[in-house]
N, C-alpha and C positions, 0 to 999 in steps of 0.2 A: 938163123931166124930170117924169115922173108922180109924184104924191104917194105917199109910202110906199115909195119905191124908192131905191136907191143906185146910183150909176154904177159899173160894173165896168171895171177896167183894160183888159180885153180888148175892150171896145167894146159890151157889152150891159148889161142891167140885172139886178140881183139884188133879191129882196124884202128889205125892211128887216130882217126877222126872220132872214135868213141870217147864220150865224155861222161863222167859220173855226174848225176844231178847234185846240185849244191847241198841238198838236204839228205843225201845218201850217206848212211853210216857204213864206214869201211872197217875191215879188220886190220890189224897190224900187218899181217901178211900181205894184204892187198895194197896197203900204203907202201910197204917195202918194195913190192914189185913195181908199182907205179913210179916211185922215185929211184928205182934201181939201186937200193941200199939194203943192208941186212936188217932183219927184225930187231936186233939189239940196238942198232943205230936209231930206229924209230922209237924204241923205248927210251933211249937217251934223250931224244928230242922232246918227248913227252915229259920226262923228268925235269928237264931244264926249262920247261914252259915254252919252248919254241913252237910246239904244235899242241893245240888244245885237244883234250880227249875226255871221254866219259866211260863209265863201266856199265855193262849189262850183265848182271850176275857177277861172274868172275872174269868176264872177258872185257877187253879194252876195245873201244870203238872210236873212230875219228871221222868227223864230217868231212866230206870232199871239199866243202867251202873252206875249212880250216887248213887243209893241205894246200889249196890254191893260195890262201893268204900267206902261208909259209914260203911258197915258191916266189910270190911277188916280193916279199920282204927280202929274200935272198938275192933276187935280181937287182933290187934297188941298192942293196949294200955292196954289191960288186961281186 
C-alpha cells in the first residue's frame, strides 16, 4: 500500500487527506475499511451501542459523524 494513502472499501485508494462529510452515510464495509477492522467488529460496535447506526431497507448505515465521535471517545478513554 503506498505511503500516505488509505485503502478504500470499494477496492481503490484514497488520499489520506480525504475526509467523509459529517452527514455522509457509510456502509458497514466502508466503516470497517476506515477503522481497519472487520465487518463483524463493526456490527458488534453497533450492537453494543458504541457506534450509532440506522437502516435503509435491509442495509445498515453509519454517519461519518458517528464514526468520528466513536474515535474521539476511544482517544479520550485511552
